[in-house]
C-alpha positions in Angstrom: 0.0 0.0 0.0 1.5 3.3 -1.1 0.2 6.4 0.6 1.3 10.0 -0.2 1.4 13.0 2.0 1.7 16.6 0.8 3.2 18.9 3.4 3.1 22.2 1.5 2.2 23.7 -1.8 4.9 25.2 -4.0 3.6 28.5 -5.4 3.9 28.9 -9.2 4.6 32.7 -8.9 4.5 35.6 -6.5 2.0 38.5 -6.4 3.3 41.6 -4.6 1.2 44.4 -3.3 2.3 47.3 -1.2 0.4 49.6 1.2 1.0 51.7 4.3 -0.5 50.4 7.6 -4.2 51.1 7.8 -4.5 51.9 4.1 -6.0 49.9 1.2 -3.8 48.7 -1.6 -5.3 47.2 -4.8 -3.6 45.3 -7.6 -4.7 43.2 -10.5 -3.0 40.0 -11.8 -3.6 37.2 -14.3 -4.3 33.7 -13.3 -3.5 31.0 -15.9 -4.9 27.4 -15.9 -1.8 25.1 -15.9 -3.8 22.0 -16.5 -4.5 20.5 -20.0 -8.2 20.5 -19.6 -11.0 22.9 -18.7 -11.4 23.5 -14.9 -13.7 25.2 -12.5 -11.6 26.4 -9.6 -12.6 27.2 -6.0 -10.5 30.1 -4.7 -9.2 30.3 -1.1 -6.5 32.3 0.8 -4.5 30.5 3.5 -1.7 31.5 5.7 1.8 30.8 4.4 5.3 31.0 5.8 8.0 31.1 3.2 10.8 28.6 3.7 13.9 30.0 5.4 17.0 30.3 3.2 19.6 27.4 3.7 22.2 28.2 6.3 25.7 28.8 4.9 28.6 26.7 6.3 31.3 29.2 7.3 33.7 26.6 8.6 37.1 26.6 6.9 38.3 23.8 4.7 40.0 20.9 6.4 38.1 21.4 9.6 40.9 23.4 11.2 40.0 26.1 13.7 42.0 29.1 14.9 42.6 29.9 18.5 39.9 32.6 18.7 37.2 30.7 16.7 35.5 28.9 19.7 34.9 32.3 21.3 33.5 33.7 18.1 31.3 30.6 17.6 30.0 31.0 21.2 29.2 34.7 20.6 27.5 33.9 17.3 25.4 31.2 18.9 24.2 33.5 21.7 23.3 36.2 19.2 21.4 33.6 17.1 19.6 32.3 20.1 18.6 35.8 21.2 17.4 36.6 17.7 15.4 33.4 17.6 13.8 34.1 21.0 12.9 37.6 19.8 11.3 36.3 16.6 9.3 33.7 18.6 8.1 36.4 21.0 7.0 38.5 18.1 5.2 35.6 16.5 3.4 34.8 19.8 2.3 38.5 20.0 1.1 38.4 16.4 -0.9 35.2 17.0 -2.4 36.7 20.2 -3.8 39.7 18.3 -4.5 37.9 15.0 -8.2 37.4 15.9 -8.6 41.1 16.8 -8.4 42.2 13.2 -9.6 40.9 9.8 -7.2 39.2 7.3 -5.4 41.7 5.0 -5.9 39.9 1.7 -9.2 39.7 -0.1 -10.3 38.7 -3.6 -13.3 39.9 -5.6 -14.2 36.3 -6.7 -14.5 32.9 -5.0 -14.9 30.7 -8.1 -13.2 30.8 -11.5 -13.8 28.8 -14.6 -10.9 28.6 -17.1 -10.3 26.7 -20.3 -7.0 24.7 -20.7 -4.1 27.2 -20.8 -6.5 30.2 -20.6 -5.9 33.3 -18.3 -8.2 35.7 -16.5 -7.6 38.7 -14.4 -8.3 38.9 -10.7 -8.5 41.9 -8.4 -6.6 41.7 -5.1 -7.3 44.0 -2.1 -4.7 44.4 0.7 -5.6 46.3 3.9 -3.1 45.6 6.7 -4.2 46.1 10.4 -0.9 44.9 11.8 2.7 45.9 11.3 5.1 42.9 10.9 8.8 43.1 11.9 10.4 45.9 9.9 13.3 45.1 7.6 15.2 46.9 4.9 15.3 44.8 1.8 16.9 47.3 -0.6 19.7 49.8 -0.3 18.4 53.4 0.1 18.6 55.8 -2.8 21.3 58.5 -2.5 20.2 61.3 -0.2 17.1 59.5 0.9 16.3 57.6 4.2 16.0 53.8 4.0 12.6 52.4 3.3 11.5 50.1 6.1 8.7 47.7 5.6 7.2 44.5 7.1 6.3 41.5 5.0 3.2 39.3 5.3 2.6 36.2 3.2 -0.4 34.1 2.2 -1.2 31.5 -0.4 -3.8 31.9 -3.1 -5.0 28.3 -3.7 -7.1 27.4 -6.7 -8.7 23.9 -6.4 -10.4 21.8 -9.0 -12.2 18.6 -7.9 -10.7 16.5 -10.8 -7.4 18.1 -11.7 -6.1 19.2 -8.2 -4.6 22.4 -6.9 -2.1 25.0 -7.7 -1.1 28.1 -5.8 0.3 31.7 -6.1 2.1 33.4 -3.2 0.7 36.7 -2.0 3.3 39.0 -0.6 2.1 42.1 1.2 4.6 44.8 1.9 3.4 46.9 4.9 4.9 50.4 5.1 5.0 52.6 8.1 1.7 54.5 8.7 1.4 58.1 7.8 2.0 60.5 10.7 -1.3 61.4 12.4 0.3 64.0 14.7 3.0 66.6 14.0 4.8 68.7 16.6 7.3 71.5 15.7 9.7 73.2 18.1 12.8 75.4 18.0 15.5 74.5 20.5 18.9 75.7 21.4 22.2 74.2 20.3 23.2 73.1 23.9 21.4 71.6 26.8 18.5 69.2 27.0 14.9 70.2 26.3 11.9 68.2 27.5 8.8 68.1 25.3 5.3 67.0 26.4 3.1 65.5 23.8 -0.7 64.9 24.2 -1.5 61.6 22.6 -5.1 60.7 21.8 -6.6 57.5 23.2 -8.5 56.7 20.0 -6.4 55.7 17.0 -8.0 57.7 14.1 -6.1 55.7 11.5 -7.4 52.5 12.8 -11.0 53.8 12.8 -10.6 55.0 9.3 -9.2 51.6 8.2 -12.3 49.9 9.7 -14.6 52.2 7.7 -12.5 51.5 4.5 -12.8 47.7 5.2 -16.6 48.0 5.5 -16.9 50.1 2.3 -14.4 48.5 -0.1 -12.8 45.3 1.1 -14.2 42.0 -0.3 -13.9 40.2 3.0 -16.6 42.4 4.5 -19.1 39.7 3.2 -17.5 37.2 5.5 -19.4 37.2 8.8 -16.4 36.1 10.8 -14.0 38.7 9.3 -16.7 41.4 9.6 -17.3 40.6 13.3 -13.6 41.3 14.0 -14.2 44.9 13.1 -16.4 45.3 16.1 -14.0 43.9 18.6 -12.6 46.2 21.2 -8.8 46.5 21.7 -6.9 47.0 24.9 -7.8 45.6 28.3 -10.1 46.6 31.2 -8.5 47.0 34.7 -10.3 46.4 38.0 -11.6 49.9 38.0 -13.3 49.5 34.6 -10.8 51.7 32.8 -9.7 50.7 29.3 -5.9 50.5 28.9 -3.9 50.6 25.7 -0.2 49.7 25.9 2.2 50.8 23.1 5.8 49.9 22.5 7.7 53.0 21.3 10.6 53.2 19.0 12.4 56.4 17.9 14.1 56.8 14.6 16.0 60.0 15.6 19.3 59.4 17.5 19.1 62.9 19.0 15.9 62.1 20.9 15.0 59.7 23.7 11.5 58.7 24.7 9.8 56.0 27.0 10.0 52.5 25.6 6.4 51.8 26.7 3.4 54.0 26.9 0.1 53.1 28.6 -2.9 55.2 27.6 -5.9 55.1 29.9 -9.5 56.0 29.2 -12.0 56.9 31.9 -14.4 54.1 32.9 -17.9 54.2 31.5 -20.8 53.2 33.7 -21.2 49.9 31.8 -17.5 49.0 32.1 -17.3 50.0 35.8 -20.3 47.8 36.6 -18.9 44.9 34.6 -15.6 45.2 36.5 -17.3 45.4 39.8 -19.4 42.3 39.1 -16.4 40.4 37.8 -14.4 41.3 41.0 -17.2 40.2 43.2 -17.6 36.9 41.3 -13.8 36.3 41.0 -13.9 36.4 37.2 -11.9 38.7 34.9 -13.7 41.8 33.6 -15.4 41.5 30.2 -14.5 43.9 27.5 -16.8 46.9 27.2 -17.1 49.4 24.3 -14.9 52.4 24.7 -16.6 55.7 25.2 -16.5 58.4 22.6 -14.6 61.6 23.2 -12.3 60.2 25.9 -9.3 62.2 26.7 -6.1 60.4 27.9 -3.9 61.6 30.8 -0.8 63.6 30.0 1.8 61.5 28.2 5.3 61.0 29.5 7.8 63.6 28.3 10.2 63.2 25.5 13.8 64.5 25.9 16.1 65.7 23.3 19.7 65.2 24.3 21.7 67.0 21.6 19.2 69.0 19.7 19.7 70.9 16.5 17.9 74.0 15.4 14.5 73.8 13.9 14.0 70.1 14.3 10.6 68.7 13.5 9.2 65.9 15.6 6.6 63.7 13.9 4.6 61.0 15.7 3.6 57.8 14.1 
């Protein structure tokens, strides 16, 4: 008895679409029937993790090692272990919040009929709600800052009941979101200046992306994906206050800022009652809708260590 097992699908080609975080990107591409007969395909999009490139063997010929090589190997092993742990932590965080937002890729069609060797155009929508780990894939142009982007992958699978499957790889390039807040200040050439920025509790870019998804994204017809638009982010503390925790990175070496920010919204009557009931019953508080028009407390200050004149500070 011979029994086969297919572990993964090898995509025939890659479709790339680029968009800033919280903005809709659209592209069109051709799908070609690779089978020698007419087919009626069912179209689906599944998660896909590209295979890692093969590790290069940096050991010298003959297996001889220098006196300092064991120390170098130990340092490299520690760095690789730390990088792997960081990647696993990031993956766990992404999995934890994966159900909070809809999937980014969506197609305008779910079925496709093609003659043998024929092609037809499909329309792909890409609306990212999450920012993957940033990386620089191309050298920056002369005089311009490097372009950082996160990559997310999925497989476009076309299945025919008689001929089988084939797949295309969908690669989404997520750029940094556009700045929603701009602060300008003129500082002296010496000394340290502390700036206080008022950050809004509500993410207006996220709310705009939710409206765009409802109006233009094909997955809005999917009840499970549409239901994720109504989920509340953040957590409720024992006082019924909604908390949002942000990890902060700064791209300007002249500035320092807190690595973590926690924004707090005042408790609504419903959330306070739910928190009190949960505390009395020994159960965690259930999420409650955030109130409109909430104002956060003053944000921690940002310090500029070696400022230059007429520097602009932009928040993302």
